[in-house]
DRENMIMI-410492 format. One record per atom (N, C-alpha, C, O): x, y, z. Coordinates in pm, whole numbers, padded with zeros to 5 digits, always signed. Layout:
BEGIN
XYZ/...
This chain:
BEGIN
+02626-03824-02699/+02518-03886-02771/+02579-03983-02874/+02687-03960-02927/+02512-04083-02897/+02563-04179-02998/+02459-04212-03098/+02340-04216-03066/+02504-04237-03221/+02411-04286-03322/+02470-04413-03378/+02591-04421-03400/+02388-04511-03400/+02434-04643-03435/+02369-04687-03566/+02248-04675-03585/+02454-04739-03657/+02410-04792-03784/+02461-04932-03795/+02546-04974-03716/+02411-05007-03892/+02465-05145-03907/+02614-05151-03934/+02678-05253-03909/+02673-05037-03987/+02813-05042-04029/+02910-04988-03927/+03020-05040-03909/+02865-04875-03856/+02966-04812-03763/+02894-04740-03652/+02774-04717-03660/+02969-04706-03549/+02920-04631-03433/+03004-04505-03415/+03126-04512-03418/+02936-04387-03396/+03008-04262-03379/+02966-04192-03249/+02850-04197-03209/+03060-04130-03185/+03034-04054-03064/+03049-03906-03097/+03152-03863-03148/+02942-03825-03065/+02941-03683-03100/+02953-03600-02973/+02882-03624-02875/+03043-03504-02974/+03059-03408-02864/+02963-03292-02886/+02981-03214-02979/+02861-03279-02800/+02763-03174-02818/+02798-03048-02736/+02719-02954-02731/+02909-03047-02676/+02964-02923-02619/+02902-02873-02490/+02879-02753-02477/+02874-02961-02394/+02824-02918-02262/+02933-02832-02196/+03050-02870-02193/+02893-02715-02142/+02990-02624-02076/+02933-02579-01942/+02812-02570-01924/+03022-02552-01851/+02979-02496-01723/+02952-02344-01739/+03006-02280-01829/+02868-02290-01650/+02837-02147-01653/+02950-02065-01593/+02986-02084-01477/+03006-01975-01671/+03118-01894-01625/+03079-01747-01605/+03165-01665-01574/+02952-01714-01623/+02906-01573-01612/+02893-01527-01468/+02920-01603-01376/+02850-01399-01448/+02833-01349-01313/+02719-01415-01241/+02617-01449-01302/+02736-01435-01109/+02634-01486-01024/+02584-01372-00937/+02654-01328-00846/+02462-01323-00966/+02416-01197-00905/+02361-01216-00764/+02357-01119-00688/+02320-01329-00726/+02290-01360-00587/+02155-01306-00538/+02070-01262-00616/+02139-01312-00405/+02010-01284-00342/+01966-01139-00358/+01848-01112-00383/+02061-01045-00345/+02023-00903-00354/+01964-00873-00489/+01863-00803-00498/+02023-00924-00595/+01967-00899-00730/+01832-00963-00744/+01740-00902-00799/+01818-01089-00692/+01687-01152-00701/+01580-01080-00625/+01465-01072-00670/+01617-01027-00507/+01518-00955-00426/+01481-00825-00498/+01363-00790-00505/+01578-00752-00552/+01547-00631-00626/+01460-00657-00746/+01368-00582-00776/+01492-00764-00815/+01413-00799-00933/+01266-00833-00901/+01173-00794-00972/+01249-00908-00789/+01114-00940-00750/+01039-00814-00703/+00920-00799-00731/+01107-00726-00635/+01046-00599-00590/+01002-00521-00714/+00888-00477-00723/+01096-00503-00810/+01065-00423-00928/+00949-00485-01007/+00859-00414-01051/+00952-00617-01024/+00847-00684-01101/+00713-00667-01031/+00612-00645-01098/+00710-00677-00898/+00585-00664-00826/+00532-00521-00827/+00411-00498-00838/+00622-00425-00816/+00582-00286-00821/+00528-00249-00957/+00426-00181-00966/+00592-00291-01059/+00544-00264-01197/+00409-00336-01217/+00315-00281-01275/+00400-00462-01166/+00275-00534-01180/+00157-00469-01115/+00044-00485-01161/+00181-00394-01004/+00070-00327-00939/+00000-00222-01026/-00116-00188-01003/+00074-00173-01126/+00015-00076-01216/-00003-00138-01358/-00029-00066-01455/+00010-00268-01367/-00012-00337-01492/+00099-00329-01591/+00084-00372-01705/+00214-00271-01548/+00329-00256-01642/+00396-00390-01663/+00422-00463-01567/+00423-00423-01789/+00480-00556-01818/+00376-00662-01827/+00408-00780-01844/+00249-00623-01816/+00137-00720-01826/+00046-00679-01942/+00078-00587-02017/-00065-00746-01956/-00149-00720-02068/-00216-00581-02056/-00218-00522-01948/-00270-00529-02166/-00338-00398-02166/-00455-00397-02071/-00482-00295-02007/-00525-00510-02061/-00642-00520-01970/-00599-00501-01830/-00675-00443-01751/-00481-00546-01791/-00434-00535-01651/-00399-00394-01616/-00392-00360-01497/-00377-00309-01713/-00337-00168-01685/-00460-00079-01662/-00447+00029-01603/-00577-00121-01706/-00694-00034-01706/-00730+00014-01567/-00733+00134-01542/-00760-00079-01475/-00806-00044-01343/-00704+00039-01264/-00740+00145-01213/-00580-00005-01251/-00486+00078-01172/-00463+00217-01228/-00449+00313-01153/-00458+00227-01362/-00439+00360-01419/-00559+00448-01403/-00545+00568-01382/-00681+00391-01412/-00803+00469-01383/-00802+00517-01239/-00831+00634-01211/-00769+00428-01147/-00766+00469-01003/-00665+00575-00978/-00691+00667-00901/-00545+00566-01043/-00445+00668-01030/-00495+00803-01081/-00472+00907-01019/-00563+00800-01196/-00620+00925-01250/-00726+00981-01156/-00730+01102-01133/-00811+00897-01102/-00916+00943-01012/-00854+01007-00883/-00909+01102-00826/-00740+00952-00841/-00674+01017-00725/-00618+01154-00758/-00618+01243-00673/-00571+01171-00879/-00503+01298-00913/-00597+01405-00964/-00566+01524-00950/-00712+01370-01024/-00795+01472-01086/-00850+01570-00984/-00848+01690-01013/-00897+01531-00866/-00942+01631-00769/-00831+01727-00727/-00858+01845-00704/-00708+01679-00717/-00596+01768-00684/-00572+01871-00797/-00543+01988-00770/-00585+01828-00919/-00570+01920-01029/-00676+02027-01028/-00647+02143-01058/-00798+01990-00995/-00911+02083-00989/-00887+02184-00874/-00908+02304-00890/-00845+02133-00762/-00818+02222-00645/-00710+02323-00679/-00721+02441-00647/-00605+02275-00745/-00495+02362-00786/-00541+02468-00885/-00505+02585-00874/-00621+02424-00983/-00670+02518-01084/-00751+02633-01021/-00736+02750-01056/-00838+02593-00927/-00920+02693-00855/-00831+02788-00775/-00854+02909-00773/-00730+02732-00709/-00640+02815-00627/-00564+02914-00709/-00548+03030-00671/-00515+02866-00825/-00431+02954-00910/-00516+03063-00971/-00481+03180-00966/-00631+03023-01031/-00719+03120-01097/-00777+03219-00997/-00784+03339-01025/-00819+03169-00880/-00879+03255-00778/-00781+03325-00690/-00821+03403-00603/-00649+03299-00710/-00543+03364-00636/-00567+03345-00483/-00559+03440-00405/-00597+03222-00446/-00625+03193-00307/-00498+03195-00223/-00388+03171-00274/-00514+03222-00094/-00399+03224-00001/-00381+03089+00066/-00282+03065+00135/-00480+03001+00045/-00476+02871+00114/-00551+02771+00029/-00653+02804-00031/-00500+02647+00023/-00568+02540-00052/-00699+02507+00020/-00711+02526+00141/-00795+02458-00057/-00929+02424+00000/-00929+02291+00071/-01034+02251+00122/-00814+02218+00076/-00807+02093+00147/-00669+02080+00207/-00570+02125+00150/-00664+02019+00326/-00536+01991+00390/-00463+01876+00323/-00527+01783+00273/-00333+01878+00320/-00258+01766+00263/-00289+01638+00339/-00295+01531+00277/-00307+01643+00468/-00332+01523+00544/-00471+01473+00529/-00499+01359+00565/-00562+01554+00477/-00700+01509+00462/-00727+01443+00328/-00828+01374+00312/-00640+01462+00232/-00668+01418+00092/-00693+01267+00090/-00795+01223+00036/-00604+01188+00146/-00618+01043+00140/-00743+00999+00218/-00806+00900+00180/-00780+01069+00326/-00903+01035+00400/-01025+01048+00311/-01112+00962+00310/-01031+01158+00235/-01146+01183+00152/-01152+01079+00033/-01261+01042-00011/-01039+01035-00013/-01040+00940-00124/-01009+00797-00079/-00949+00718-00153/-01050+00767+00042/-01021+00637+00098/-01077+00519+00016/-01016+00413+00008/-01194+00540-00044/-01255+00430-00121/-01170+00393-00242/-01157+00275-00276/-01114+00493-00308/-01024+00466-00419/-00904+00386-00377/-00864+00290-00444/-00846+00425-00264/-00729+00358-00209/-00764+00211-00176/-00690+00118-00209/-00880+00194-00110/-00921+00057-00071/-00946-00030-00195/-00911-00148-00193/-01005+00023-00303/-01026-00052-00425/-00890-00093-00484/-00873-00206-00530/-00793+00001-00484/-00662-00028-00535/-00597-00145-00460/-00544-00237-00522/-00603-00140-00327/-00544-00245-00246/-00617-00380-00272/-00554-00484-00288/-00752-00372-00276/-00829-00496-00298/-00801-00558-00431/-00808-00680-00443/-00771-00479-00533/-00746-00532-00665/-00601-00583-00680/-00576-00688-00741/-00507-00507-00623/-00366-00537-00652/-00297-00627-00550/-00201-00696-00585/-00342-00628-00428/-00278-00719-00328/-00297-00867-00366/-00200-00943-00364/-00421-00909-00401/-00438-01045-00447/-00360-01079-00576/-00308-01189-00592/-00353-00978-00665/-00277-01000-00789/-00128-01026-00757/-00061-01101-00828/-00078-00963-00651/+00062-00977-00615/+00096-01110-00563/+00205-01160-00592/+00007-01176-00483/+00042-01297-00413/-00045-01418-00445/+00001-01532-00434/-00171-01393-00485/-00264-01505-00497/-00225-01600-00608/-00241-01721-00593/-00173-01548-00720/-00140-01640-00830/-00023-01730-00792/-00021-01847-00830/+00075-01677-00717/+00183-01762-00671/+00132-01877-00585/+00180-01990-00594/+00033-01845-00501/-00023-01945-00414/-00107-02048-00493/-00100-02169-00471/-00188-01993-00587/-00277-02082-00662/-00198-02184-00747/-00231-02303-00749/-00094-02135-00816/-00021-02221-00905/+00104-02285-00837/+00185-02352-00902/+00115-02262-00707/+00220-02326-00625/+00361-02301-00678/+00444-02391-00687/+00384-02176-00712/+00514-02137-00762/+00608-02086-00653/+00727-02066-00677/+00552-02064-00530/+00632-02009-00422/+00756-02097-00394/+00865-02042-00380/+00743-02232-00385/+00862-02313-00358/+00970-02296-00462/+01088-02316-00433/+00932-02260-00584/+01035-02237-00687/+01113-02113-00653/+01235-02110-00674/+01047-02007-00601/+01121-01887-00561/+01227-01925-00451/+01341-01879-00453/+01183-02010-00357/+01268-02037-00243/+01373-02141-00272/+01457-02168-00186/+01372-02201-00389/+01472-02308-00416/+01612-02253-00425/+01705-02313-00372/+01631-02139-00493/+01764-02077-00507/+01750-01952-00594/+01678-01956-00694/+01818-01841-00558/+01891-01814-00435/+01805-01740-00333/+01852-01711-00223/+01679-01708-00367/+01595-01622-00283/+01543-01703-00163/+01521-01824-00174/+01525-01636-00052/+01470-01703+00068/+01339-01638+00111/+01298-01537+00056/+01277-01698+00208/+01145-01656+00250/+01142-01508+00288/+01051-01436+00248/+01240-01461+00363/+01243-01321+00406/+01255-01228+00287/+01195-01120+00286/+01332-01269+00185/+01349-01189+00064/+01216-01174-00008/+01182-01064-00053/+01140-01286-00020/+01012-01279-00085/+00915-01189-00017/+00848-01110-00082/+00905-01199+00117/+00811-01122+00192/+00849-00974+00185/+00764-00888+00163/+00980-00945+00204/+01023-00804+00199/+00995-00744+00059/+00951-00629+00048/+01022-00820-00044/+01001-00769-00179/+00855-00741-00206/+00821-00634-00256/+00769-00836-00172/+00625-00817-00193/+00566-00704-00110/+00489-00622-00159/+00605-00702+00019/+00555-00599+00107/+00604-00462+00064/+00527-00366+00058/+00735-00454+00034/+00791-00326-00012/+00727-00279-00141/+00704-00159-00159/+00700-00369-00231/+00640-00330-00361/+00499-00281-00340/+00459-00182-00401/+00421-00347-00257/+00282-00309-00235/+00277-00173-00165/+00199-00087-00205/+00359-00152-00064/+00365-00027+00007/+00413+00087-00084/+00364+00200-00076/+00510+00056-00169/+00560+00159-00263/+00454+00198-00368/+00440+00315-00402/+00380+00097-00417/+00274+00127-00512/+00169+00217-00449/+00120+00310-00512/+00135+00189-00323/+00035+00273-00253/+00094+00412-00226/+00020+00510-00231/+00220+00422-00197/+00279+00550-00173/+00276+00636-00299/+00247+00755-00292/+00307+00577-00414/+00297+00647-00541/+00156+00699-00565/+00134+00813-00607/+00058+00609-00534/-00085+00648-00556/-00125+00764-00467/-00196+00854-00511/-00082+00763-00347/-00129+00864-00248/-00041+00990-00243/-00088+01098-00206/+00086+00976-00281/+00177+01091-00273/+00168+01176-00401/+00193+01297-00395/+00134+01117-00516/+00127+01193-00641/+00031+01310-00632/+00070+01420-00672/-00092+01294-00583/-00179+01409-00572/-00132+01516-00473/-00160+01634-00490/-00059+01473-00369/+00000+01570-00275/+00106+01652-00343/+00118+01771-00315/+00183+01591-00430/+00281+01663-00502/+00216+01765-00594/+00266+01876-00608/+00105+01728-00658/+00034+01819-00744/-00017+01939-00662/-00009+02054-00707/-00070+01913-00541/-00115+02021-00452/-00001+02113-00415/-00016+02236-00415/+00114+02055-00383/+00226+02139-00342/+00275+02231-00457/+00299+02351-00440/+00289+02167-00576/+00330+02249-00693/+00231+02358-00723/+00268+02472-00751/+00100+02320-00715/-00004+02420-00741/-00002+02531-00636/-00028+02647-00669/+00027+02497-00511/+00034+02600-00409/+00145+02697-00435/+00130+02817-00413/+00259+02647-00482/+00368+02738-00516/+00338+02820-00636/+00376+02937-00641/+00269+02762-00737/+00224+02840-00852/+00128+02952-00813/+00127+03058-00875/+00049+02926-00711/-00044+03027-00661/+00025+03127-00569/-00039+03215-00510/+00158+03113-00557/+00238+03205-00478/+00207+03204-00328/+00213+03308-00262/+00175+03087-00279/+00158+03069-00134/+00293+03054-00068/+00393+03028-00136/+00300+03070+00063/+00426+03074+00135/+00501+02939+00117/+00448+02832+00145/+00625+02947+00069/+00699+02821+00036/+00726+02741+00160/+00704+02620+00158/+00775+02801+00271/+00807+02732+00393/+00685+02663+00451/+00691+02546+00487/+00576+02733+00459/+00454+02674+00518/+00404+02558+00434/+00373+02453+00489/+00395+02576+00302/+00347+02470+00216/+00440+02350+00217/+00393+02237+00211/+00566+02372+00225/+00661+02259+00227/+00646+02182+00358/+00655+02059+00358/+00624+02252+00466/+00603+02184+00594/+00473+02101+00592/+00472+01987+00638/+00366+02157+00538/+00241+02084+00529/+00250+01967+00431/+00188+01862+00451/+00328+01987+00325/+00351+01877+00226/+00424+01765+00293/+00391+01648+00272/+00525+01798+00376/+00599+01695+00446/+00514+01616+00545/+00532+01495+00562/+00421+01688+00613/+00332+01620+00701/+00235+01527+00624/+00202+01419+00672/+00192+01570+00507/+00107+01483+00425/+00182+01359+00380/+00127+01249+00383/+00309+01376+00337/+00390+01261+00294/+00410+01163+00409/+00402+01042+00390/+00437+01216+00533/+00448+01128+00646/+00324+01047+00671/+00330+00928+00704/+00209+01112+00656/+00083+01047+00679/+00060+00936+00576/+00023+00825+00615/+00082+00963+00446/+00051+00862+00345/+00156+00752+00349/+00128+00639+00310/+00279+00782+00397/+00379+00675+00412/+00331+00573+00513/+00337+00452+00490/+00281+00623+00630/+00226+00533+00730/+00105+00454+00677/+00092+00334+00700/+00020+00525+00605/-00100+00463+00549/-00057+00353+00450/-00117+00245+00448/+00044+00379+00369/+00086+00283+00266/+00142+00156+00331/+00112+00045+00288/+00221+00174+00435/+00273+00054+00506/+00160-00024+00572/+00157-00147+00566/+00066+00048+00634/-00042-00018+00707/-00136-00089+00609/-00163-00208+00626/-00185-00020+00508/-00281-00075+00414/-00212-00185+00329/-00273-00287+00297/-00088-00163+00295/-00015-00265+00214/+00000-00393+00290/-00020-00501+00234/+00038-00385+00420/+00053-00506+00497/-00078-00577+00518/-00086-00699+00501/-00180-00504+00554/-00311-00567+00576/-00365-00631+00449/-00422-00740+00453/-00347-00560+00334/-00398-00617+00210/-00325-00744+00170/-00388-00837+00121/-00193-00749+00190/-00120-00869+00157/-00156-00986+00250/-00168-01100+00206/-00174-00957+00376/-00213-01059+00472/-00347-01123+00431/-00362-01245+00431/-00445-01035+00397/-00577-01086+00362/-00565-01170+00232/-00625-01277+00220/-00486-01119+00137/-00475-01187+00009/-00399-01321+00020/-00427-01416-00052/-00300-01325+00115/-00217-01443+00127/-00289-01554+00200/-00241-01668+00198/-00404-01527+00265/-00476-01629+00336/-00546-01728+00245/-00582-01838+00288/-00567-01689+00119/-00638-01774+00027/-00576-01764-00115/-00535-01656-00156/-00570-01876-00187/-00520-01867-00326/-00625-01815-00420/-00593-01788-00536/-00748-01799-00379/-00855-01753-00465/-00862-01599-00461/-00886-01541-00355/-00842-01535-00578/-00833-01395-00584/-00964-01329-00538/-00960-01227-00469/-01079-01385-00576/-01206-01322-00539/-01223-01316-00390/-01272-01215-00338/-01184-01421-00316/-01192-01422-00171/-01099-01318-00110/-01131-01253-00011/-00983-01304-00173/-00887-01208-00127/-00939-01064-00142/-00922-00982-00052/-01003-01036-00255/-01064-00901-00279/-01170-00873-00172/-01172-00765-00113/-01259-00970-00150/-01365-00951-00052/-01309-00930+00089/-01361-00847+00163/-01204-01005+00126/-01146-00990+00257/-01086-00850+00276/-01103-00789+00381/-01016-00800+00175/-00953-00665+00185/-01061-00560+00201/-01052-00474+00287/-01166-00568+00117/-01277-00472+00124/-01339-00474+00262/-01366-00369+00320/-01362-00594+00314/-01424-00606+00449/-01340-00539+00555/-01392-00466+00640/-01211-00563+00552/-01125-00507+00658/-01107-00358+00647/-01111-00287+00747/-01088-00308+00523/-01060-00165+00507/-01186-00076+00503/-01187+00032+00562/-01288-00121+00434/-01404-00040+00409/-01514-00064+00513/-01565+00031+00572/-01551-00193+00535/-01659-00219+00628/-01620-00182+00771/-01702-00132+00847/-01491-00208+00807/-01451-00171+00941/-01461-00021+00965/-01500+00024+01072/-01424+00058+00859/-01436+00203+00873/-01579+00247+00891/-01609+00333+00974/-01670+00188+00811/-01811+00221+00823/-01864+00187+00960/-01939+00266+01019/-01826+00070+01014/-01875+00028+01143/-01822+00119+01254/-01898+00161+01341/-01693+00149+01249/-01632+00235+01351/-01692+00377+01345/-01721+00436+01449/-01709+00430+01224/-01769+00565+01210/-01906+00569+01267/-01945+00666+01333/-01985+00461+01242/-02122+00455+01294/-02123+00455+01446/-02201+00525+01510/-02033+00374+01504/-02026+00366+01649/-01977+00500+01710/-02021+00540+01818/-01887+00564+01641/-01842+00696+01692/-01957+00797+01686/-01975+00879+01776/-02037+00789+01574/-02151+00883+01565/-02252+00857+01677/-02310+00951+01732/-02273+00730+01711/-02369+00695+01820/-02315+00747+01951/-02389+00805+02032/-02182+00726+01974/-02123+00774+02099/-02133+00926+02111/-02162+00979+02219/-02109+00994+02004/-02117+01139+02004/-02260+01184+02026/-02285+01279+02100/-02353+01115+01961/-02494+01150+01973/-02552+01128+02111/-02649+01192+02149/-02488+01034+02188/-02534+01007+02326/-02444+01072+02428/-02440+01030+02544/-02369+01178+02384/-02282+01256+02471/-02171+01175+02538/-02122+01212+02645/-02132+01066+02475/-02013+00993+02522/-01892+01031+02436/-01834+00946+02369/-01858+01155+02440/-01753+01209+02350/-01619+01141+02383/-01537+01120+02294/-01596+01108+02511/-01469+01046+02546/-01445+00912+02481/-01331+00870+02461/-01556+00844+02448/-01546+00712+02387/-01511+00719+02241/-01463+00621+02184/-01535+00834+02177/-01519+00848+02033/-01374+00818+01995/-01351+00741+01901/-01274+00877+02065/-01134+00856+02033/-01088+00711+02050/-01003+00663+01976/-01146+00641+02149/-01106+00503+02172/-01169+00410+02070/-01106+00311+02032/-01288+00438+02026/-01349+00355+01922/-01267+00361+01791/-01263+00265+01714/-01202+00475+01771/-01122+00491+01651/-01004+00395+01638/-00944+00384+01531/-00972+00325+01746/-00862+00229+01742/-00893+00107+01661/-00801+00029+01634/-01017+00084+01619/-01060-00042+01561/-01081-00038+01413/-01148-00125+01358/-01025+00060+01347/-01027+00068+01200/-00898+00117+01149/-00846+00212+01208/-00839+00062+01046/-00711+00110+00993/-00712+00256+00956/-00616+00327+00985/-00819+00303+00892/-00820+00439+00845/-00839+00538+00959/-00778+00645+00958/-00922+00504+01057/-00933+00593+01172/-00806+00594+01258/-00778+00692+01328/-00730+00488+01253/-00599+00488+01321/-00511+00594+01261/-00447+00671+01332/-00508+00599+01126/-00427+00700+01057/-00478+00840+01087/-00401+00933+01110/-00608+00853+01088/-00670+00984+01122/-00633+01030+01258/-00607+01149+01279/-00630+00936+01356/-00595+00971+01490/-00447+01012+01504/-00416+01105+01578/-00357+00945+01435/-00217+00977+01438/-00194+01118+01375/-00118+01199+01427/-00262+01142+01265/-00253+01274+01203/-00297+01385+01295/-00231+01488+01309/-00410+01362+01358/-00466+01470+01446/-00374+01494+01567/-00360+01607+01613/-00310+01386+01618/-00228+01398+01739/-00091+01457+01712/-00038+01534+01793/-00033+01420+01598/+00108+01455+01579/+00138+01540+01452/+00246+01599+01442/+00045+01547+01359/+00077+01616+01231/-00009+01740+01211/-00010+01798+01102/-00080+01780+01312/-00154+01905+01303/-00275+01898+01212/-00322+02002+01165/-00325+01780+01185/-00437+01764+01097/-00568+01780+01169/-00574+01746+01287/-00675+01830+01107/-00806+01836+01171/-00853+01691+01200/-00831+01600+01120/-00918+01673+01314/-00967+01542+01349/-01079+01501+01254/-01167+01582+01223/-01078+01376+01208/-01191+01329+01126/-01304+01272+01205/-01400+01221+01147/-01297+01278+01339/-01395+01215+01425/-01512+01306+01454/-01496+01428+01452/-01630+01252+01480/-01743+01336+01522/-01710+01404+01653/-01650+01346+01743/-01751+01532+01661/-01720+01609+01784/-01606+01706+01767/-01578+01788+01855/-01538+01697+01652/-01428+01789+01622/-01317+01784+01725/-01276+01676+01768/-01269+01899+01765/-01152+01903+01852/-01182+01843+01991/-01090+01798+02060/-01308+01840+02032/-01338+01779+02162/-01313+01630+02163/-01288+01571+02268/-01321+01568+02043/-01298+01422+02033/-01159+01388+01978/-01125+01271+01962/-01079+01490+01951/-00946+01469+01890/-00856+01399+01993/-00860+01435+02110/-00774+01301+01953/-00677+01236+02043/-00570+01333+02084/-00511+01399+02000/-00544+01342+02213/-00436+01420+02262/-00303+01342+02244/-00301+01234+02186/-00194+01398+02295/-00068+01334+02279/-00065+01196+02338/-00014+01103+02275/-00119+01179+02460/-00121+01046+02525/-00197+00943+02445/-00147+00833+02420/-00320+00977+02404/-00398+00884+02321/-00331+00868+02185/-00335+00760+02126/-00270+00978+02135/-00203+00967+02005/-00092+00868+02006/-00068+00800+01906/-00020+00858+02120/+00085+00754+02130/+00026+00616+02119/+00087+00529+02058/-00089+00595+02176/-00156+00465+02167/-00192+00435+02021/-00175+00324+01972/-00242+00538+01954/-00274+00520+01810/-00148+00483+01730/-00150+00392+01647/-00040+00555+01755/+00084+00532+01680/+00135+00391+01709/+00176+00319+01617/+00132+00351+01836/+00180+00216+01871/+00090+00111+01805/+00139+00006+01764/-00039+00138+01795/-00129+00043+01731/-00097+00029+01584/-00097-00082+01531/-00070+00140+01517/-00031+00141+01374/+00098+00060+01355/+00105-00028+01268/+00200+00089+01437/+00329+00019+01422/+00312-00129+01455/+00377-00213+01394/+00226-00161+01551/+00205-00301+01585/+00137-00373+01473/+00170-00488+01448/+00044-00312+01405/-00025-00373+01293/+00071-00394+01172/+00062-00495+01102/+00161-00297+01153/+00258-00309+01044/+00352-00427+01075/+00373-00514+00990/+00407-00429+01196/+00496-00539+01234/+00421-00672+01235/+00475-00775+01193/+00295-00671+01284/+00215-00793+01287/+00189-00848+01146/+00191-00969+01124/+00165-00758+01052/+00139-00797+00915/+00265-00867+00857/+00256-00970+00791/+00378-00808+00885/+00505-00869+00838/+00522-01010+00903/+00558-01108+00837/+00496-01015+01035/+00509-01143+01100/+00417-01251+01050/+00458-01365+01032/+00290-01214+01028/+00193-01309+00973/+00237-01357+00834/+00224-01475+00802/+00288-01266+00755/+00331-01304+00617/+00450-01402+00627/+00457-01500+00553/+00542-01374+00718/+00654-01465+00735/+00611-01603+00778/+00663-01704+00730/+00514-01607+00869/+00464-01735+00917/+00389-01808+00804/+00405-01929+00786/+00309-01732+00729/+00234-01792+00620/+00327-01851+00516/+00300-01960+00465/+00434-01784+00483/+00523-01839+00378/+00622-01939+00432/+00693-02002+00354/+00632-01956+00559/+00710-02067+00617/+00644-02197+00578/+00712-02295+00545/+00512-02200+00581/+00438-02321+00544/+00430-02341+00392/+00451-02450+00340/+00400-02231+00323/+00382-02235+00180/+00511-02279+00109/+00507-02349+00008/+00626-02234+00163/+00752-02260+00099/+00802-02404+00108/+00901-02440+00043/+00736-02484+00187/+00781-02622+00201/+00758-02703+00078/+00790-02822+00075/
């Protein structure tokens, strides 16, 4: 920089230096984005207003488990009043609201304010962004759905129920909610990434998760009422939640959530179709997100 006066000219060295510190690279950037997105799903690191809804939903998920445990301990029950694999099915609306609220929060602002190309400039790449966002959303859902199962398991042990049996059932429940978290997280992010407007993203997630379940359940009820019990299990393929219910019934020993009870429960063969459909939706969600961010990142 130079300063000039009528009498003299001086040159000042302002000390520009190259960066000699550690270069943490893509792995660190991906972990940081994952951590920031996971924390953001519960409002951590954001305003107090942003924490209200996710924390309320987390409490709503856990309170019924605490009540069930209290009744089991006081009443000295030999069995919990709800199956581990059924818990998320019964509280599906809470889970759907969480996804509808937090999936758009995770991706819609980046799309609206066109900050995605800044992520991809250096050192993070498209696959890192998608993996971090998908992993964070699925992890946030797993925390939401696994926490009450942990409460149930601890309560069962406090009530002196059989350790081996309860641990096995707890493991089946965790497997179920892990699949649910991956499926719902992927679908929620896909719906939210289709539009930069958060309101549209919320409506799309609700439509896919809640309305589809209502429509499928209605059709299953009609099929059962008209003695078409064989059709009940196949209709269940058209809703994310009934897909999870079918996998649970086929492979995790869970009671079937379909009308008709055990007569409509998917057997092993149909259960494989359900499982393949769940895995295809998870992989498809990842593929759609990768395709979406190929265009957005330009």
